[in-house]
Steps between C-alpha positions, in 0.01 A plus 500: 500500500620852576840544659439802699475657845144563596393484144757728348764483212183540291479361154815291535329180445279636218807636317698185528228276374468459128175628351224253473406362167201644326292179519579452862409859581170450320425186692588656839276794408234262389266598225480853646710781372712710742273804469202278594651384833321676786734383764876522508530191714342291215788567265721198431767509625459756772811709418581860473528478124152351445344737745649800318392354164153458628472845633646657192260302276196598704620864514541523120146380465362767742452254775633679810389272784640151574464284794812378684367234744343702780625832357382710204761657269389831363686660209476869445369551150621855472204591295128557567290191500160622603313184414714315750358691792155589399210478749345240273808280535489544888131385504590200280761380744274578791209297349704209387429177676875413503709809427824302529401332173498831313814660372741607769429856620531720806116475511541128557703573809253759615196282450677216672571708808148633507340163477729379776369778718146416418547137568603571858746220491797550739714694450233738383723801451686524176819667391653583157876562481573719202879526453728623225708798392368843466363527148416128487126586551442465877315815530286420196431150640390636830276749329337235287447274806344811680270560210407123493415500870300816456291326233454164671500602871225771472136412542297501180189599698654772707601817331660627818718195534612552141580862561709415806693245309571747221601767747751259673634383179548856367678605819732207496575561138562859578742396778721334242629826333556658836685214647706450188587868493625480867621141504640435145825597344714463188761231561750314282254230413188706408360850502220436746636272765295454814702574809238360742261219535136523560226264619136612389233327708157491327238461774175301422193466725300194560321527164844508329451871404795742506468750792846638539879462459823554688852562382813386682849598378831333563857628497509832338843565363524832679888514462436588130397850604854585607705238293473426126756346272604683177282305279182509710255755614321610814138439549265615219329766712810721520536509123122570462496807711810640339364439154130551542480791744366829367694822533301607807562163656869508433516849658302367804710180528839666429562296192654739244519386141822303429596477871743209577436265793740243635222246558364543160718309263423474131228759475531530137346146448139514387284215608134435470484470877587880536133593465414744776136560410412129529648489848306819609176372359531168676579668822183709462288183454660364817374792696830693516402863412710752323631689809617176652659396170686833482625436855621157403681636202657779703636249746648293210660811364648571838659151489666587169652803657609299801697284266704814391628561845866423490731513805869571531742346733570695817849589595419467861324183613344695779325724247210388281541459122453813287261520214638545160420828332270347237289330767400812699223594270374141511479514885298805490267366241455169678422672826240714322335209317480275815434799719786420734734735687822517296735507797330203667521313174872553463570429864310177474687383205842593618486433878417173652330464846613223735344390816723316740511402865230408738377845499484513124723793470493670155816546308537693180755371251579644162467246217756438235429565133399145450261505795349817373429338165352208667275703719389700190419184312320358808283808520400468128424127537305556813279768342438303182411170683253671724346676196473170313334324797268794536388470134429132556292582811307752302424241221389244773282752669314567168452140403510277817165364628386450857647172664140383552403556139716229351568138570743375227756654280697442176853630531707645211872498568709709264862456594826589354690243300846356557775764466870473406686824422863581466489658843266315748443611846267437796186589291578219237579264783156564654315484164679167410444370852123567455507323162676204656222477759223536243682246270506251779131557558440457121703190476319341788160577346628377159624172657165446656345534147762257360421252786137525429563416134720206595231383744232519226726279275564259793862574548690557815660834579806380694711430184484870393826659619567880479716756672310790640635840601505441873881499511484858346247613758705347783795706377297828499269456805600179669564455866711537689742654257420645155555811298213684662613406852860618429363837359276547806783406737722765331225755560450397867870523576501860375865477410680623200550224239636534154362316190805263487442405857142413435594307200765306696255414775227383274744275303650360819194447705283368214772303334393176351142609421413370154337821387773736604777603252786723460567749222870502470495728197327781681715787634239600755410287800209287413344155531290280264170341580385230265120562477259273319497748206873533488802628699502852608797697630436734798736777599558525874563870489218681680314178592524579882404857461197424283394227737519738800298755322564728797251790552651742751239623744595857432404456128145390612476796752609732222228391264246524778586873533396559139197724440417325177159333523615183322806460722290546804284206386808292418681579831241558759608619851220329690617163624161337430499638147856394466424142596198490285698647211783252562265204486314627185834581329628154583806647685701312752701589802836661408685219668382259229716478196381510137560131459305419824201718392495361151527139625205565743283651222592220261408232758166675549444496123586132471260424780231669311590306176519163682142564651371540143491296176784648295489570126788615299524732196844556358519805280772485234594766245624350172752774441629817676416737204119477534465370150213276402571167322857503623611199717855507639586160655777628717295766667198260542727237657645743757150589607392142522790439728409807707137394549595145591353311195840375411534336836153368451610342170795354664282349773287348219810373343628348818194271520379372166513771244382269218128417527333315215147363474472117489365501144771735360768285680376178352469656156861618503676210679298192414761389256740461785325171577695340216802531711348313783359234267843443353657506849258255656479288180276251663309681773247627265313236314407532134134502588554809712672686215241383255224621725659836521545530143140440431388791714466612859262318734174666584629626832686812397631586839632149566663503153667831580628374836637181340669694224643745755645225706650336186664831406624581856658156525724574207683770709749241654570384146564856389725558806708202428524600137617846590757357745624277213547795280713668768253771591486604866193357671385485852500185692149558641196448272393781277261731690150458366161481651171394338207694634135457436491708183862607440847353496744705709868472408831685524722626218734198527202269451385699198854470348501125559166457332590720208830310451308163496239649268775620274656153487177336409422767246848445350434136467156557345668752278745239379217251430313764311801596302563129412149448387500834308821419325374152403170660380696753296708223344199297411335804365788595285521143363134510418540834335789374289294197383209722420729733309628214287153385432379848408800552277437170319129567456585846379745374242250224391234770460731727294597210281147404439398853424796534257413175327133604492603830329716311256218251427262793442744659272567181306116445470450850364793458252362164399150628441636806319723278286215268415278796403776643289585167331131453416481852359817458306380177366172661392677790332745273323214283377315798375810630312579159344142451404500829330832417306375163389175653371699760307740246352217273397312794346809609288611159356291214598642280235865568573460364856323193390700444189824515676468287810775535765721219620407310817785631706408854398138447593593386847731796552223745395259328738743526791561869428144575478429320841804589701657810362406740792661282765816469292533871457454554875770256589729629239475864609488433871757728687552230776509219255778296344749612234662350187471132460260449779269750350481311182436181693211674680361623163533152354323348806222756482446452126520122546763461218697189438846500630676506170795711387457864433502460127223264497233765443526844377262774439554729223373858526505559124476261228557729221790706649271789550582771742259544804384335808358150521285331770557172677139435480484477120704553197463856373283526192579850404507831687447464873378776721641551847255474780607609857267477799596591858509216752233505773760411763694777664874519398448206262652698213828569683793265527745568781800347320423482125714275287550495123323173465209564734156618414428846641129462568210275489334675206824544306455161347657598164864439442737677263501414141743247363577365853478131550402367831662174585287282718 
């Protein structure tokens, strides 16, 4: 877990751990997104990183309220969100049957406290602790709660009751600007830091109607009046009167324009808290009239002039210190403003009165310069503290009800947060001491809530170990020896002690305390206290003097001599009035130290809180610049530490920070049962596995419990596996508990489960990879075979298409050729028939008288029948040449295979010039007939030869040429 002292060294464990994987984070968060988680203790795992991520996610979605166990975290939106605080929403939370099931809101806390009061279940009284830095929204939260109670705690049937509630609410709200002006200041951390604590008691009657209220304050940092660091400011009210006063008021209060005051550092800073009119109007509503206000501001102006009183060292110790020249006008102005005699004022500040002896003889001793400065500062603190207490008493007198008019109350505690500055003194020690006490109270209440949750789940509480802050409280307030006791002892001894001696004594007497440290790098005497929110270095210089808080009696008598009406009220001369004023102003006897008084008031406050049911609201500001939608993790983390939520987170982590429902646990880790099945190898029968594979039995709870037990029984196997791998493991079993609805486990158990799950997933991944690769191989083989078949089919189809085209073309050519042959045959027949008829008509006798030989008759018949085919083959461009041509012609004409001289055709029998025809012997003059061929390109020969015929119709040969067949 966390290696720390009292929960410190914050974030070390979170920084050293590796970031969780995305899937694991999603599982731990369940199905719910981070911005949908209403409780920070439900994030998995409960670490600072997940808490910050959850708060940031919710803040970016304008969700400003988040539960943190028994506390409510309120983020300051830094922008108006009117619908978030409307009266309609107040009534919705008030009328809801179960307000806790609605979204987290301050109205949820308010309604819960109000219902607890109405239920009359002990303890009836309720308290709400609102903590956080100034600027985090504490005042706004208190205002909203007051408005909520004014709405729900007023009678709907009684108009008078509603008016009383509104009047009380308005007066309490008006008290805030007044108390902030007189009790808040600009510090290093923020511009409106509350320098006191307050407890507002809302008083309810038997009908749970608001009848009144009371305000109680704690530990006003009155030393700020006379002591401020260079980077801080005094209380706001001093800057308000210097910047907001009119010309007449400046003249009346002796505040000239541009005047410089020692107790008014950084007056050039302009803050929104420097609004003088708001303070004056609020004081009017509280019953403080204008003359009384002027009197108050006149006294405050006198304190500013008191700060300008500077003393010079006296050369003679028997003579009092002299005023510096620049301070003489300030003394006169101070005496005029406070209506005090100037000589008496100087004498009181410079001369100390000592009573000694049994007879209480009075001795007058001049003070040193340092003593004069101390008495001056003491006078300022005394006046301001009495004035602040008087303002509180005025507020209480205007809003407090009669003790018999109320029976129960709801308390609102607005306290300062944890502080750690470069220079920390007694004020920071008391503030942090108060926060330690409140943190212990908060932790005890939170642990009770945790114990109740474990009890509901059926788990024992004894195994949850945590380290509370009791050791730190023992160091501060313990008995018999502690820091407070040593400071009080130094005050009682009334001896001079230096800061180095006090440091040495604290380190020597309290040596060995776990929460005490040394700052070896500091040049000034100091010591370190390790608080729950972090170590703080306290400087010992001035601790004893501040703890004494001495108020010389002569200063009180001096102020009682004042003729100012307000100072007469603050410092009455009547002993009865004095005692009453002391009790109302919460003053203590002078012999009591500051630490003793604060411890007593703190114990009283804790008694009130312990007698009530506490509720906690932690106000957080996302950034120090007041910008909306800006979330700075470092600043939020420091505030979570200061308000104790980090310690709460650590306590949650010390038990079982990982909490998973049964169903989610089984869904994620059911596969771990494979490890147990392999390890046992025979303990689980096949029938059991088969039954599980078929489906869960009807009893769902029994099934879940059996599955949970099987999964949890794998933890020893995982532990042995981790030891085999050389990883550091604990000898004891992994811390895990199985509740009624959830499984509680630690980070180490989660790591073991995740490691085993990763192993099983790795094995499953390998099986999946093998199967996938086998599938891919088979698929690729099938695809290759299919490609081959497709290619073969495609080639076959293309071949068939090509053959079909060739067949179609051949058919067309064949048909065309047949048509042409028939036509040519018909044309030739017609031509020959015409020639025969002409020949017969010219000389019928010659033909019959001179019969041809038998061979010649056959030749003429062949020519008549087959001459077109012979001419085509003889003139074909792609045909044969030479002798082969002649053979083709002979074959076509069906001639005998005799020698070339066997037959001869004479073109002219009578040696006459001209052209003869192969069809018939010329019988005189022959006319040339030329007819174009019906076929395209039939009259053209690509490669004509001397012996070839140049056209189908050029059937006549040259004269006197003999064709050898």
